[in-house]
N, CA and C atoms as a LAMMPS dump frame, in Angstrom:
ITEM: TIMESTEP
0
ITEM: NUMBER OF ATOMS
387
ITEM: BOX BOUNDS ff ff ff
-5.0000000000000000e+02 5.0000000000000000e+02
-5.0000000000000000e+02 5.0000000000000000e+02
-5.0000000000000000e+02 5.0000000000000000e+02
ITEM: ATOMS id mol type element x y z
1 1 1 N 34.477 319.017 60.232
2 1 2 C 35.28 318.16 59.377
3 1 3 C 34.415 317.656 58.225
4 2 1 N 34.795 318.001 57.001
5 2 2 C 33.999 317.622 55.843
6 2 3 C 34.651 316.489 55.064
7 3 1 N 35.496 315.688 55.7
8 3 2 C 36.138 314.583 55
9 3 3 C 35.192 313.418 54.774
10 4 1 N 34.289 313.179 55.702
11 4 2 C 33.366 312.06 55.557
12 4 3 C 32.318 312.405 54.497
13 5 1 N 31.997 311.465 53.612
14 5 2 C 31.033 311.731 52.538
15 5 3 C 29.685 312.196 53.072
16 6 1 N 29.207 311.567 54.146
17 6 2 C 27.907 311.946 54.676
18 6 3 C 27.939 313.379 55.192
19 7 1 N 29.078 313.8 55.771
20 7 2 C 29.215 315.169 56.252
21 7 3 C 29.135 316.155 55.104
22 8 1 N 29.724 315.82 53.962
23 8 2 C 29.678 316.702 52.804
24 8 3 C 28.254 316.818 52.26
25 9 1 N 27.548 315.7 52.196
26 9 2 C 26.158 315.735 51.729
27 9 3 C 25.327 316.577 52.683
28 10 1 N 25.514 316.376 53.983
29 10 2 C 24.8 317.165 54.978
30 10 3 C 25.121 318.641 54.808
31 11 1 N 26.382 318.963 54.558
32 11 2 C 26.799 320.346 54.347
33 11 3 C 26.09 320.951 53.131
34 12 1 N 26.032 320.211 52.042
35 12 2 C 25.36 320.698 50.835
36 12 3 C 23.878 320.901 51.107
37 13 1 N 23.262 319.955 51.822
38 13 2 C 21.841 320.094 52.136
39 13 3 C 21.586 321.294 53.046
40 14 1 N 22.493 321.549 53.977
41 14 2 C 22.351 322.73 54.832
42 14 3 C 22.433 324.008 54.004
43 15 1 N 23.36 324.033 53.049
44 15 2 C 23.454 325.196 52.164
45 15 3 C 22.162 325.375 51.373
46 16 1 N 21.593 324.265 50.936
47 16 2 C 20.355 324.321 50.174
48 16 3 C 19.23 324.932 50.983
49 17 1 N 19.152 324.554 52.253
50 17 2 C 18.062 325.032 53.093
51 17 3 C 18.358 326.384 53.726
52 18 1 N 19.568 326.9 53.54
53 18 2 C 19.913 328.182 54.143
54 18 3 C 19.6 329.356 53.225
55 19 1 N 18.831 329.14 52.18
56 19 2 C 18.538 330.226 51.254
57 19 3 C 17.706 331.321 51.902
58 20 1 N 17.021 331 53.006
59 20 2 C 16.262 332.041 53.704
60 20 3 C 17.212 333.067 54.309
61 21 1 N 18.348 332.612 54.83
62 21 2 C 19.313 333.535 55.419
63 21 3 C 20.329 334.025 54.392
64 22 1 N 20.522 333.277 53.321
65 22 2 C 21.434 333.65 52.248
66 22 3 C 20.72 333.462 50.909
67 23 1 N 19.818 334.38 50.549
68 23 2 C 19.02 334.171 49.34
69 23 3 C 19.834 334.104 48.053
70 24 1 N 21.077 334.6 48.068
71 24 2 C 21.887 334.559 46.853
72 24 3 C 22.564 333.202 46.65
73 25 1 N 22.488 332.313 47.662
74 25 2 C 23.092 330.991 47.56
75 25 3 C 22 329.986 47.227
76 26 1 N 22.058 329.437 46.026
77 26 2 C 21.132 328.386 45.624
78 26 3 C 21.964 327.184 45.197
79 27 1 N 21.954 326.156 46.017
80 27 2 C 22.753 324.981 45.725
81 27 3 C 21.809 323.819 45.446
82 28 1 N 22.013 323.192 44.311
83 28 2 C 21.256 322.009 43.949
84 28 3 C 22.253 320.858 43.933
85 29 1 N 22.21 319.964 44.938
86 29 2 C 23.203 318.892 45.024
87 29 3 C 23.261 318.021 43.767
88 30 1 N 22.122 317.727 43.178
89 30 2 C 22.102 316.905 41.97
90 30 3 C 22.861 317.594 40.851
91 31 1 N 22.608 318.864 40.672
92 31 2 C 23.291 319.625 39.625
93 31 3 C 24.791 319.722 39.907
94 32 1 N 25.168 319.896 41.158
95 32 2 C 26.584 319.981 41.512
96 32 3 C 27.305 318.668 41.195
97 33 1 N 26.663 317.547 41.46
98 33 2 C 27.271 316.247 41.145
99 33 3 C 27.406 316.094 39.639
100 34 1 N 26.366 316.463 38.896
101 34 2 C 26.42 316.359 37.436
102 34 3 C 27.517 317.256 36.868
103 35 1 N 27.669 318.454 37.425
104 35 2 C 28.741 319.348 36.961
105 35 3 C 30.117 318.729 37.217
106 36 1 N 30.268 318.106 38.38
107 36 2 C 31.551 317.469 38.696
108 36 3 C 31.836 316.332 37.717
109 37 1 N 30.824 315.567 37.366
110 37 2 C 31.003 314.439 36.451
111 37 3 C 31.15 314.865 34.997
112 38 1 N 30.763 316.098 34.671
113 38 2 C 30.798 316.564 33.285
114 38 3 C 32.216 316.811 32.782
115 39 1 N 33.181 316.873 33.669
116 39 2 C 34.57 317.059 33.276
117 39 3 C 35.168 315.707 32.898
118 40 1 N 35.835 315.639 31.739
119 40 2 C 36.384 314.374 31.244
120 40 3 C 37.365 313.725 32.219
121 41 1 N 38.24 314.508 32.817
122 41 2 C 39.232 313.948 33.744
123 41 3 C 38.535 313.382 34.979
124 42 1 N 37.591 314.139 35.524
125 42 2 C 36.887 313.666 36.716
126 42 3 C 36.051 312.426 36.411
127 43 1 N 35.441 312.391 35.236
128 43 2 C 34.678 311.204 34.851
129 43 3 C 35.603 309.983 34.76
130 44 1 N 36.792 310.203 34.22
131 44 2 C 37.77 309.114 34.116
132 44 3 C 38.222 308.654 35.502
133 45 1 N 38.425 309.597 36.409
134 45 2 C 38.799 309.238 37.781
135 45 3 C 37.697 308.4 38.424
136 46 1 N 36.461 308.808 38.263
137 46 2 C 35.338 308.05 38.821
138 46 3 C 35.303 306.651 38.214
139 47 1 N 35.545 306.555 36.91
140 47 2 C 35.572 305.244 36.247
141 47 3 C 36.665 304.353 36.831
142 48 1 N 37.833 304.932 37.081
143 48 2 C 38.932 304.164 37.664
144 48 3 C 38.606 303.737 39.089
145 49 1 N 38.051 304.648 39.857
146 49 2 C 37.729 304.329 41.25
147 49 3 C 36.553 303.359 41.357
148 50 1 N 35.773 303.231 40.304
149 50 2 C 34.696 302.237 40.297
150 50 3 C 35.272 300.825 40.273
151 51 1 N 36.507 300.703 39.771
152 51 2 C 37.17 299.398 39.697
153 51 3 C 37.889 299.039 40.987
154 52 1 N 38.533 300.054 41.603
155 52 2 C 39.287 299.808 42.836
156 52 3 C 39.688 301.146 43.439
157 53 1 N 40.041 301.117 44.709
158 53 2 C 40.551 302.335 45.321
159 53 3 C 41.975 302.565 44.82
160 54 1 N 42.375 303.837 44.775
161 54 2 C 43.699 304.19 44.247
162 54 3 C 44.312 305.296 45.085
163 55 1 N 45.636 305.304 45.111
164 55 2 C 46.333 306.44 45.712
165 55 3 C 46.569 307.477 44.606
166 56 1 N 46.923 308.663 45.001
167 56 2 C 47.129 309.737 44.034
168 56 3 C 48.197 309.353 43.012
169 57 1 N 49.271 308.712 43.459
170 57 2 C 50.338 308.353 42.517
171 57 3 C 49.845 307.361 41.463
172 58 1 N 48.938 306.439 41.836
173 58 2 C 48.344 305.532 40.844
174 58 3 C 47.541 306.315 39.812
175 59 1 N 46.748 307.243 40.291
176 59 2 C 45.913 308.042 39.383
177 59 3 C 46.772 308.908 38.469
178 60 1 N 47.854 309.466 39.01
179 60 2 C 48.783 310.253 38.185
180 60 3 C 49.3 309.414 37.02
181 61 1 N 49.75 308.214 37.327
182 61 2 C 50.323 307.34 36.289
183 61 3 C 49.275 306.936 35.261
184 62 1 N 48.079 306.578 35.715
185 62 2 C 47.038 306.126 34.79
186 62 3 C 46.507 307.255 33.909
187 63 1 N 46.456 308.471 34.474
188 63 2 C 45.923 309.614 33.73
189 63 3 C 46.998 310.362 32.949
190 64 1 N 48.252 310.174 33.329
191 64 2 C 49.33 310.916 32.695
192 64 3 C 49.317 312.392 33.07
193 65 1 N 48.869 312.681 34.279
194 65 2 C 48.79 314.061 34.768
195 65 3 C 49.66 314.217 36.006
196 66 1 N 50.02 315.453 36.306
197 66 2 C 50.804 315.746 37.499
198 66 3 C 49.96 315.687 38.762
199 67 1 N 50.663 315.634 39.875
200 67 2 C 50.001 315.519 41.18
201 67 3 C 49.038 316.666 41.452
202 68 1 N 49.412 317.889 41.108
203 68 2 C 48.546 319.026 41.423
204 68 3 C 47.234 318.967 40.642
205 69 1 N 47.292 318.55 39.378
206 69 2 C 46.053 318.442 38.584
207 69 3 C 45.161 317.327 39.1
208 70 1 N 45.76 316.191 39.427
209 70 2 C 44.974 315.074 39.952
210 70 3 C 44.331 315.483 41.278
211 71 1 N 45.095 316.123 42.141
212 71 2 C 44.568 316.567 43.436
213 71 3 C 43.442 317.581 43.261
214 72 1 N 43.587 318.476 42.295
215 72 2 C 42.544 319.464 42.009
216 72 3 C 41.226 318.764 41.647
217 73 1 N 41.303 317.779 40.76
218 73 2 C 40.097 317.074 40.326
219 73 3 C 39.521 316.207 41.446
220 74 1 N 40.388 315.605 42.249
221 74 2 C 39.909 314.827 43.386
222 74 3 C 39.185 315.725 44.391
223 75 1 N 39.685 316.926 44.586
224 75 2 C 39.026 317.865 45.506
225 75 3 C 37.62 318.205 45.012
226 76 1 N 37.48 318.395 43.701
227 76 2 C 36.157 318.693 43.139
228 76 3 C 35.202 317.517 43.363
229 77 1 N 35.705 316.307 43.232
230 77 2 C 34.87 315.118 43.464
231 77 3 C 34.555 314.933 44.948
232 78 1 N 35.516 315.276 45.799
233 78 2 C 35.28 315.214 47.251
234 78 3 C 34.236 316.238 47.665
235 79 1 N 34.275 317.409 47.052
236 79 2 C 33.338 318.474 47.411
237 79 3 C 31.877 318.072 47.227
238 80 1 N 31.625 317.169 46.29
239 80 2 C 30.249 316.712 46.061
240 80 3 C 30.036 315.3 46.607
241 81 1 N 30.97 314.839 47.443
242 81 2 C 30.884 313.566 48.157
243 81 3 C 30.918 312.34 47.252
244 82 1 N 31.454 312.473 46.043
245 82 2 C 31.575 311.319 45.152
246 82 3 C 32.739 310.416 45.523
247 83 1 N 33.767 310.983 46.142
248 83 2 C 34.905 310.188 46.586
249 83 3 C 35.219 310.527 48.041
250 84 1 N 35.82 309.568 48.699
251 84 2 C 36.319 309.8 50.053
252 84 3 C 37.77 309.353 50.085
253 85 1 N 38.471 309.783 51.107
254 85 2 C 39.899 309.482 51.17
255 85 3 C 40.271 308.947 52.54
256 86 1 N 41.41 308.239 52.542
257 86 2 C 41.943 307.683 53.781
258 86 3 C 43.465 307.745 53.711
259 87 1 N 44.056 308.336 54.74
260 87 2 C 45.511 308.412 54.839
261 87 3 C 46.05 307.072 55.305
262 88 1 N 47.032 306.534 54.566
263 88 2 C 47.712 305.296 54.957
264 88 3 C 49.2 305.531 54.798
265 89 1 N 49.853 305.778 55.908
266 89 2 C 51.273 306.113 55.857
267 89 3 C 51.451 307.432 55.124
268 90 1 N 52.323 307.43 54.11
269 90 2 C 52.582 308.655 53.343
270 90 3 C 51.555 308.881 52.237
271 91 1 N 50.779 307.859 51.912
272 91 2 C 49.852 307.949 50.785
273 91 3 C 48.417 308.183 51.23
274 92 1 N 47.674 308.851 50.365
275 92 2 C 46.244 309.038 50.56
276 92 3 C 45.541 308.2 49.504
277 93 1 N 44.645 307.331 49.959
278 93 2 C 43.896 306.462 49.057
279 93 3 C 42.482 306.997 48.897
280 94 1 N 41.988 306.944 47.674
281 94 2 C 40.655 307.432 47.345
282 94 3 C 39.772 306.273 46.927
283 95 1 N 38.501 306.386 47.301
284 95 2 C 37.524 305.385 46.887
285 95 3 C 36.235 306.08 46.459
286 96 1 N 35.548 305.447 45.562
287 96 2 C 34.278 305.946 45.063
288 96 3 C 33.19 305.704 46.1
289 97 1 N 32.387 306.71 46.337
290 97 2 C 31.22 306.564 47.208
291 97 3 C 30.05 306.172 46.321
292 98 1 N 29.866 304.886 46.16
293 98 2 C 28.88 304.352 45.213
294 98 3 C 27.454 304.78 45.52
295 99 1 N 27.133 304.926 46.783
296 99 2 C 25.773 305.319 47.164
297 99 3 C 25.349 306.637 46.536
298 100 1 N 26.283 307.569 46.419
299 100 2 C 25.972 308.862 45.807
300 100 3 C 25.587 308.657 44.341
301 101 1 N 26.338 307.806 43.637
302 101 2 C 26.011 307.518 42.236
303 101 3 C 24.71 306.754 42.118
304 102 1 N 24.467 305.812 43.021
305 102 2 C 23.236 305.031 42.969
306 102 3 C 22.007 305.932 43.119
307 103 1 N 22.117 306.938 43.977
308 103 2 C 20.988 307.84 44.213
309 103 3 C 20.834 308.904 43.133
310 104 1 N 21.889 309.132 42.359
311 104 2 C 21.892 310.226 41.389
312 104 3 C 20.758 310.115 40.376
313 105 1 N 20.537 308.931 39.818
314 105 2 C 19.479 308.767 38.821
315 105 3 C 18.113 309.126 39.364
316 106 1 N 17.794 308.614 40.535
317 106 2 C 16.502 308.921 41.152
318 106 3 C 16.387 310.388 41.514
319 107 1 N 17.462 310.956 42.043
320 107 2 C 17.446 312.376 42.399
321 107 3 C 17.256 313.246 41.164
322 108 1 N 17.892 312.858 40.068
323 108 2 C 17.772 313.616 38.83
324 108 3 C 16.332 313.591 38.326
325 109 1 N 15.728 312.425 38.296
326 109 2 C 14.331 312.327 37.859
327 109 3 C 13.413 313.136 38.762
328 110 1 N 13.65 313.051 40.059
329 110 2 C 12.833 313.816 41.003
330 110 3 C 12.956 315.311 40.741
331 111 1 N 14.186 315.789 40.531
332 111 2 C 14.409 317.206 40.244
333 111 3 C 13.7 317.63 38.961
334 112 1 N 13.814 316.808 37.928
335 112 2 C 13.225 317.153 36.636
336 112 3 C 11.708 317.134 36.674
337 113 1 N 11.133 316.183 37.385
338 113 2 C 9.685 316.024 37.375
339 113 3 C 8.974 316.793 38.478
340 114 1 N 9.718 317.261 39.477
341 114 2 C 9.104 317.99 40.595
342 114 3 C 8.378 319.243 40.116
343 115 1 N 8.961 319.94 39.17
344 115 2 C 8.352 321.187 38.696
345 115 3 C 7.193 320.935 37.748
346 116 1 N 6.97 319.692 37.35
347 116 2 C 5.904 319.357 36.411
348 116 3 C 5.068 318.176 36.905
349 117 1 N 4.366 318.322 38.034
350 117 2 C 3.586 317.188 38.533
351 117 3 C 2.454 316.788 37.587
352 118 1 N 2.043 317.706 36.72
353 118 2 C 0.962 317.428 35.783
354 118 3 C 1.438 316.694 34.538
355 119 1 N 2.737 316.527 34.403
356 119 2 C 3.303 315.938 33.195
357 119 3 C 2.939 314.465 33.073
358 120 1 N 2.319 314.145 31.967
359 120 2 C 2.015 312.76 31.645
360 120 3 C 2.978 312.363 30.554
361 121 1 N 3.907 311.496 30.876
362 121 2 C 4.983 311.181 29.946
363 121 3 C 4.514 310.526 28.657
364 122 1 N 3.307 309.992 28.649
365 122 2 C 2.809 309.345 27.418
366 122 3 C 1.788 310.204 26.684
367 123 1 N 1.504 311.397 27.184
368 123 2 C 0.522 312.284 26.567
369 123 3 C 1.139 313.047 25.406
370 124 1 N 0.669 312.835 24.214
371 124 2 C 1.193 313.507 23.023
372 124 3 C 0.256 314.604 22.528
373 125 1 N -0.819 314.914 23.268
374 125 2 C -1.792 315.891 22.775
375 125 3 C -1.232 317.309 22.777
376 126 1 N -0.213 317.581 23.579
377 126 2 C 0.364 318.926 23.648
378 126 3 C 1.613 319.06 22.797
379 127 1 N 1.909 318.073 21.979
380 127 2 C 3.094 318.112 21.143
381 127 3 C 2.934 319.155 20.043
382 128 1 N 4.021 319.833 19.7
383 128 2 C 3.952 320.854 18.642
384 128 3 C 4.198 320.275 17.274
385 129 1 N 4.551 318.998 17.189
386 129 2 C 4.797 318.417 15.86
387 129 3 C 3.743 317.384 15.509
């Protein structure tokens, strides 16, 4: 069951470490989250969910989009564990998983700087200009 945010993160991390058995699969969780956020509609959904949890019908009305489009974008956000959902009667409510966003900045810096441990951010001696 990949509905729980932690389960999705664990799933992505397992995919990342399974490159020995599946060398053609290279998953970078930080990059996947950034790709999900790079879409204007998904970014707007995240912005709305940062204010409060919403059901799909609320998001449809606020975005001016149909149910299938909203659900498509919510699925993309769920896939990277940015949102989680809870069934309440006939409606499904979505909430932002803030911890994923809180960790994103640090994870991004780690990814960028990991390949350059020798990089001195204040060293201008190697500048081409």
